[in-house]
C-alpha positions, -999 to +999 in steps of 0.1 A: -598+397+179-587+362+173-589+333+199-554+335+213-558+373+219-591+368+237-577+339+258-547+361+268-568+390+278-593+368+297-564+352+316-549+385+324-583+399+337-588+367+358-554+370+373-559+407+381-592+399+397-577+371+419-547+392+429-568+422+435-592+402+456-564+387+477-548+422+482-582+436+492-587+408+517-553+414+531-560+451+535-594+445+551-579+418+574-551+442+584-575+471+590-598+448+610-569+436+632-559+471+639-593+482+650-605+451+668-602+448+706-586+419+724-620+403+733-630+398+696-595+385+688-597+360+717-631+349+705-618+343+670-588+323+683-611+302+705-635+295+676-607+284+653-586+264+679-607+250+707-590+241+739-589+203+740-588+203+778-623+217+778-639+187+759-660+194+729-648+167+706-676+156+682-680+121+669-710+100+657-732+131+662-723+133+699-705+163+714-684+153+744-689+175+774-670+177+807-685+158+836-693+174+869-704+164+904-710+128+915-706+114+879-672+131+875-661+117+909-671+082+900-655+082+866-623+097+882-622+070+908-627+042+882-599+057+860-575+061+889-582+025+899-573+014+864-541+035+860-525+038+894-504+070+900-518+088+869-532+123+870-567+129+856-566+157+830-604+157+824-634+134+825-662+136+799-690+117+782-676+095+754-688+098+718-669+067+706-680+036+723-681+038+761-704+060+782-676+081+798-639+086+794-611+099+815-580+115+798-550+109+821-512+116+823-492+087+837-462+093+860-438+089+830-456+117+811-474+094+786-511+100+780-539+074+782-576+074+778-597+052+802-631+043+788-657+038+815-691+021+812-724+035+825-721+013+857-686+030+862-667-002+854-636+003+832-642-008+797-606-003+784-574+017+787-561+032+755-527+047+748-529+084+739-557+111+742-582+104+715 
């Protein structure tokens, strides 16, 4: 065999392998979807697309977690004092600068993030939910 023939055959074999692998993955994925129960499907959906309302953002090696109890109450009060009339969507520790943050929706529907220091003073109010 000469070089062009070898190259043509190698290319054809590689293409068949790739297409065969993709088809096999589709068949396996389809079979898995047909036999899986809703709990495993829900777990997969959660793993691939976390609910942002539940915290969990990771930055600077810190995972943000929802606040509870007295700390949550103090952060909520500070945020509401900074953005009157807004609704608190969630409060959590902050991975990007401040100690805590409150994600809020203003009366006009726009989103803001209120950064709160460790002493529960407001550090800043930022447009959007970062």
